[in-house]
Every structure is written in structure tokens, then in C-alpha cells.
N, C-alpha and C positions, 0 to 999 in steps of 0.2 A: 504494500500500500504506500502510495506517495505521501510525502510530508506536505504540510500546508504551503511552504514556500514553493514547492515544486508544482503545486496546483495553481499558483498565481498567474493571472492573465491580465494584461494591460487594460485599464478602463473598466474592470469589474469592481463592484462595490457591494458590501454586505451591510451597509449602514447608511443613514441619512441624518446629517446633523441639523439641529433646529436653526431657525433664522437667527443670526447674530443680533444680540440686543445691547452690545457695547461697541465702543469705537475701535477701529482697526489700529493695531500696534505693529510697528516694524521691529521684529524680534532681533534682527541683526544689529540694531543699535546698542543693545546691552549684552548680547551673547558673545559678541566679538568673534574670536577665532573658533569658538565652539558652535557657531551657527552653521547649519547645513541647509542647502536649498531643497534637497529632496531626501526623504527618509525611505529606507528600503523595506517598507512594510509590504506584506503580501496583498495583492489585490484579488479578491475572491468573493463570489456571491454568497448571500446568506444561506441559501439552500446547500451549496457545496460545503460551507463551514459546518452546518448542522450534520450533514451526512458524514463528513470526515470524523467528527468527534463521536458520533453515534457508533460508527464502525470501530473506532478505537476502543470504546467502552465494551463492545461485544467481544473483544479479544482479551479482556481482563478476566482473571479468576476472582470471583467474589462469592461470599456466603449467600448472596441473593440469587446466584445462578448455579452453585455447585457446593458439595461438601468440602470443607477446608479442614482436614483432620490433623492439624498441627498439634502433636503432643506437646504438653507443657505450655500451650498458648491459649487454649480455650476459645477457638474461633467459632462462636455460636451465633445463631440468629438473634438479632436484637429487635424487640417489638417496635413497630413504627410509632405507636403512641408515645413512647419514651422520646423519640426523636422530635415529634411534634411539640411535646412539652418543653424540651430543651431549647426550642426555637421561639418560645413565647417572648414577645418583645419586652414585657415587664421584667423578665429575668435576664434576657440577652443583652439589653441595653443599660443595665444598671451600672452606675459609675462606682469604682472601688472606693472613692473618697466620699460617697454620699453619707450624710448623717444617719446614725442608727435609727432614728425615729421614722425615717423614710425608707428603711430597708427591712422592716419587720417581717415581710413575707419571705424574703431570702434567708434571713437569720432563722426564721422558724423552720424552714425546710432543712437547713443545716443542723439545727438542734434536734429535730425529729430523726434525721438520719443517724446522727450520733447516738441517740438513745436506742434505736433499733440495732445498731452495730454492737453497742454495749451488751444488749440482751442476747443477741445471737452468738457473740463471742464469749460471754460470761466474764466480762471485764469491769473494772471499777470506773474507768473513764476511757474516752476515745478522742484523739485529735484528728481532725479532718484535713489538716494543713498540707501534708505531703502530696505533691503533684504527680507522683508515680510510685510504683511498687518499689523500685530501687531506692527512691528517696525515703520511702517508708522504712526500708532496711537501715538506711543511714540514720534516721531519727531513732530507731530502736536501739542502735548501738551507741548513739549519743546519750540516750537515757541510761543505758547500762554504765557508760563511762561516768555520768554524773552521780549515779548511785554509789559506785565504788569510790569516787573521789571524796564524796562527803563522809564516807565511812573510813577514810584513810587507807584504803586498800591499794596503795601504790604498787604493790607487788603483783597485782593481778593484771598480767599483760598478754594473756593468751585467750584466743577464741577457738573453740572446737567446731569443726565443720565436716560433715560427712563427705565421703568421696563421690557421692551421687548428687551433690547439691548443685543448684543453679550457680553459674559463674559469678553472679552479682553478690552472692554471700561472702566468699573470700575477698572480693574486691571491696565491698563495703567495710569489712573488718579491717582491711589494710589501710583504707583511707582514714579510719578512726585511730590508727596507730597500734593496732593489735597484731600480735604474731599469730598467724593462722596455723592451726594444728589439724591435720587431716585424720579423720577417724574412718576406718574401712567399713564396708558393708559385709554382712555374712552371706552364707549360701542361700538364704531365703530372701535376700534383698533388703533386709532391715539393718539398722545400725548394729554393728557387732558389739555386744554388751561387754565382753572381756576387754576388747580394745578400748572402748569408751572408759571403763573403770581404770584401766592402766594409765590412760592419759589425763584423767581427771585428778589433777593435783591442786595444791593451794594457790598456784599462780593462774589458774583458769578463771576468767571473768564470766564466761558463759558459753553456752552451746547454741548454735544456729541450726535448727532442725525444721525440715519441711515435712508436714504430715497431713495427708498421705504424701510420701516422698516422691521424688521425680522418677522413680521406677514404677509408680502407680500402686505402691504397696503401703499398707497402713503400719505405722510404727507402734507395735503392740505394747512396748515397754515404756511408753512416754511418761507415764506417771512415776514409774521407778526412776527414770532418768531425772525427772524434776526433783524428786526427793533426794537423790544422790547429789545433785548440783546444789541444792539449798543447804545441805549439810556442810558443804564447802564454802558457803556464802557466795555461790555463783548463781547466775540467772539463766533461765531458759527462754530463748528467743525462738519463736515459731514463724517461719516463712509461710504466709497465708496464701501463697499462689494457688494452691489446690483446695481452697476452702469450699469450692463448689461441690466437692465430694462428700462433705460432712455438714453443710449448712442446714440448720434446723434439726439435725440429728445429734450433734454433740457440741459441747462448748469447751474450747481449748482452755479457757480460764479455770475451768473445773479440774483440768488435768494437772494444774500447777504451772501453766505457761505464764510467764511474767510480762511478756510483750510480744505482740504479733501485728504484722501489717496485713490489711485486707487489700486485695486487688479489686477495686470496684469495677474496673474495666474487664474483669474476667468472670468473677462470680455474679456480679450484679448488673450486667448488661450495659456495655458501652462498646462501640466499634473499637476493635483491638487491632493494633498494627499500624504501620506507616509512621511510627514515631510519636504517636499520641493523638489526642490528649489522654492521659491516664489519671489515676488517682489512687493513692496508697495510704488511707487512714490507718492510724496505729492505735491499737487497744492495749491497755496496761493494767497491771494489778495495783493494789493499794500502795505497794512499796515504791512504785515508779510514778504514781500520779503527781507527786509534788514537782516533778521535773518536766512536765509536758510543756511544749512550746507555747508562747503567747502569740495572739490572744486565743482564749477558749470561748466558744459560743455557749452562753448560759441563759437561763430563764428564771426570773425572780417571782414568777406568779402573775405578773402583769405585762412585762415587756421582755423582749429578747435583746441581749447585749453582748458585746465583746469584752471579755474579762482580761485585763492586762495585769492584774494584781496577782502574779504568781512568783513570789520572791525567789524560789529555787529553780525557775524555768531555765531550760537550755537556751532560751532565746527564740528568735523568729527564724523560721525555716525558709520563708518566701517573702518576696516584696509585698504581695497581697495575701489572699487567703487560700488559693487553690482553684481547681477547675470546677466552678459551680455547676456548669452544664452537665458534667459527669456525675456530680452529686445528685442533681435533679433526676437524671435517668435512673440512678441506683435506687432512689427513694420510690420512684414510680414502680420499678420492678418489684421491690419488696412489698409495697402496698397491693400490687396486683395479685400476688400470691397470698398475702395475709398469713393466716395460721398454717397454710399449706406450703410454706416456703421449703419444707423438707422434700417436696416433690422434685426440686432441683437436684438434690443429692441422690434421691432414689433413682431417677431416670438417668442421671449421669453414670452411676455405677452399673445400672442394668444394661445400658447401651454398650458400655465398655466390656462387660462380661459376655454379652451376646457376640460382640465382635471377636473376642478372644476364642469363644467356642467355635466360631466359623473358620478361624484362621489357624488354630493350634496345630493342625496336621499339615499345614503348608509351610509355616515358618517355625523357627525354634523359639521356645519359651525358656529363657535362661533361669527363671525362677518358678518352675511348675508347681511347687508345693504352696505357693503364696496366693491367696485370693486377690483378684484384681479390683482396684477401686475405679476411678474415673477415667483412667488411661491405661494403655497396655504397651509394654516395651517388648518387642520381638527382636530376634537376631536373624539376619539373612545369611549366616554362615553356611547352612545347608545348600544354598544356591551357588556357592562357589565352585561346586563340582561341575556346574554348567558354565562357569566363567562369568557368573552374574553377581553383581554387588548390590548393596542396599541403594546406592545412588542410581544404578541402572533401573531398578524396579520403580524408584520414585519418579524418575524422568518418564518412564513408560506410562505411568498413571496419568500424566499430563495429556497424553494422546487419547485417553479414555474419558476425558471431561472432568477429571477429579484433580484437585490441587494435591501436591505431594505431601506426605506426612513428614514429620521431623526425622532426620536421619543423623546417625553418628553422635547421638546424645541420648542418655547420659554416656559419658566417656568410658565408664567401666564395663559397658556391654559392647562387645565386638560386633561390627556391622549392625549397629542398632537401628531399628525402625520403631519410632515412637508415635503411637496413634491415639488420638483422643476424639471420639465421635461427638462428645458433649451431650447434654440432655435434650437438645432441641432437634436432633436428627431422628427420623422415623426408622423403624425396623426395615422398611423397604429400601431406604437409601443405604443403610448399612449393608444389606444384602447385595445391592448393586455394586457397592464399593468392593466387596469381597469377590463378586463375580468378575470384576475388572482385573483384580489380581490373579485370579485363576486363569483368565484368558491370556494374560501376559505370560504366565509360566508355561503356556502351551505353544508359545512362539519359538522360533529359532533364536538361539542366543545372539547371533549376529544382528538380528532385527531389534532385539531388546536393547543391545548396546548402542544402536544408532538412534534410539529415541531421545527426545521427541521429534516427530516428523511433521506434525500438523500445527504446531504452534508458530506464532509470528517470528520468534527467535529460536533457532535450532540449538542443538547441543553446543555448549561452549566449553572452553578449557578453563575450569574454575580458578586455578592458581594464577594463570596468566591474566584472566579477566580481572582479578582482584588487584594485581600489581600494575597492569597496563589497561585500564578500562577505556573503552571506546564510547564516547558520549554522543557521537553524531554518526548515525547509521541509518540507511534506508530500511524501512520495514518490508519484509518479504510479502 
């Protein structure tokens, strides 16, 4: 397909400017050497512009058109009513410096969302301020740092991180000045208890644990871990990236979790990907509540307000308060489910287990004895006898109308294929996805390795593309 500039034809126009209602100005008088007589804009009719961008949109993979089974990313359908609410002018156009008395509606939605998250997580309080999950991690570690600093625990310089963790976990710990100590996983995909206890010494400030973890497996010893950490005056941080697997079913605060970030853009419905926007509220136990960032949204029985009077606060995390549009979507999602919010977890787990059942004889399950939660990690090692890799299978799926699943993560699984159907996919769609994989495995290996053949951009050399990207290319 040609680019817009290639479609340009002299004297074509897709616009009509209104009649000028101001005097004419000679721009060359004040632009000087920067003045140009003619700008090289494309000349193209409105119809051709519309058709060009419509065709481009049809070449995109999107959750509106196909299943996007990215494990660890929860690319699910987001109800359109949430999008409509987020575009309400009264919320969309509110100025961040508006006086509180004129922002009562926005402050109320923030306060109510905070209260719902407190209840769902089992926490003493929640800060809505972090603008992303990774920033929520950063805040969690800043709170852990503040806790230990006040107690004089200057010797606590280590953070324990599982070998299956998201890469942001060790990165956030390093940014906060901690030494990252890796704890290995056991043969069942859970954190190895013996290795954990061996590395839990007096210098450990906390453990960063995802539950369910990134292998899609529930950490069954989480309460024992919390108890062991607390005996050493260390804290338990929980990465809430996979909270959609347990929402409404369990409360991490009741397990002894001291701090957890919620990914509103994963569990509670906001378009995910493309760099944002996201939101990563942080829930805390009583022992960390005094250090929450300012301001906190509060309600005195008559009015909603921003509370800046938090003497031990770690300070302000953002210039303003966060992504209100994401918060609004999340609140709408929670309210739409009401007391049945646990259906999110039930269907997320049911879909993943159904997918596992359909694929377990085609791909290798590295942890066959562990029940699957919201996502499943397979290994493509059995396909190597055909000369096929996880990457080859993922690229071939693109030709079948499905977006590719996550591959080569978690790093501890060789030839990993990580699939998350989410709670919003139907059994029929999951069956179609599995049928596509079956049809791929019946092809000749040479054909699979040449995939994709039907996409606008064919197979690329990933390493070279990362090092020497080509930003201008004609679409096929």
C-alpha cells in the first residue's frame, strides 16, 4: 500500500478553509531566513485520505478484531461505556489547579475508587497517585525504605526477588538503592521455600512477590513467607499485575502483604499497551500508611478534599495526581460488576485452564503438577525436532488472524510461550485459537519458518531491526 505522500496529486485538496476574517500578513517579514514559499504537504482528496487510513487500520491487530493472548499483559476487551464515561467533558476538561470546591465530582470518584480498592485488597489505605504499574512498584519500595529508615534499620539493604519475576521488580529495587537477591523457583513453579529461608537474613528489607506468579501459578506458601519476613522485621511487597486472577476471591492484605500495587489498566479495564496511559495505585497495611505520598483524597462527611497533612509522607510522586480517565474507567468497571466482581477471576482462571486442557498434548507443560491460574506458560521444546521454535509458531499465528502470545518469558522456561486468554474471551474463540495452532503444526517446517506471509510487514531479523531500525519503508 502506498504512503500518503506517494498518493499526492497536484491540485487535489481534502479541505476547504473558511473565509479569512483578519487582515493579510506577509509572513516573510518576520520569519526571515526560515520563511518558505511552498510547503511540501501532500495534496490529496478527502475520500483518498479516508480510504488510506481506513485500510491502514484494517491491517492492525487489535482486541476489537482478534484475540490478543499476550501472557502477562492482560489484553482484554474493555467495555465501551467505560470509554464513553472517560470522555465526559466535565471530567476530561477539568483543570488540575481548579479549587477543590469545584472538583467535588472528580474527588468523589477518586475517593470511591480508593475505598473499593481498599476493600478488594484488604488494605488499610490506598494511594491512587502512581501513573503506572512500574511507578507503583517504585512507590512500594519507597514506602519500605521509609519504614526501615524510621526504625533505624540501616543494615537492611537487600530485596529478595524470584527468578520468575517481571523485569520491573529488580529494576525498581535497584533504583531505590537495594541489592537484588534472586530466589529460585522449585519444580512446581513456586518460590523455593528452602532457598527463600536460606537467603532471608537480617539484612533483607523485603520480598517482591507476584501472586499468582508470572508462571501462572499460585504461591501457596505466601502466608508462611509473610510470617517469616515479619519475624525478621522485613516486609512483603506483592506485585499486583495478576490481581485479575484473584479479584473478589481473596484479599492479599489478609495474607500478610504489606504493600501491593494494582494495575488498573489490567484488572480493571483500560486499553493496555502502546505506552499508556496506565495507573498503579498502591495499597498498604497499617504499618506503611503513615508514609503514603501527598496528597491523599479524603472525605470529612460533607466534602471531599486533598489531604496534605501527612508528616511522614515520602512526598509527591507526580506533578499532579495521576490519570483520572483511567481511574474513571476502573470505577465504572467495578460498579458494573458490583458484588459479582469475582466473576472476573472465575472466568479468567476457567479460560486459562480450558486453554491448557486443549493444548497440553501439543506443547510441553514445564510444571504439570501445578494448577493453572489466569495464564499458562508452555514450552515449545518438543517442536525443535521439527526445527520449529517458539518464535516460528508465534509468527505463524499472525497469518491465522491471531496476535502472537508472549514468547521467551519468563526466562526460566526454555522456548517459553506464555498465553493469557483473559476473562473476556469466549470458549469458541479459545477453540479457534487452538485450532490455528494445530493447523500450523501440520504444515511443512519450511513454510512455518517463513511466516508470516500475509501481513503488511514480512518476517524481519529481530536483532538487526533493533540495532538498525528502518523508519521509512513502503508498505507491501
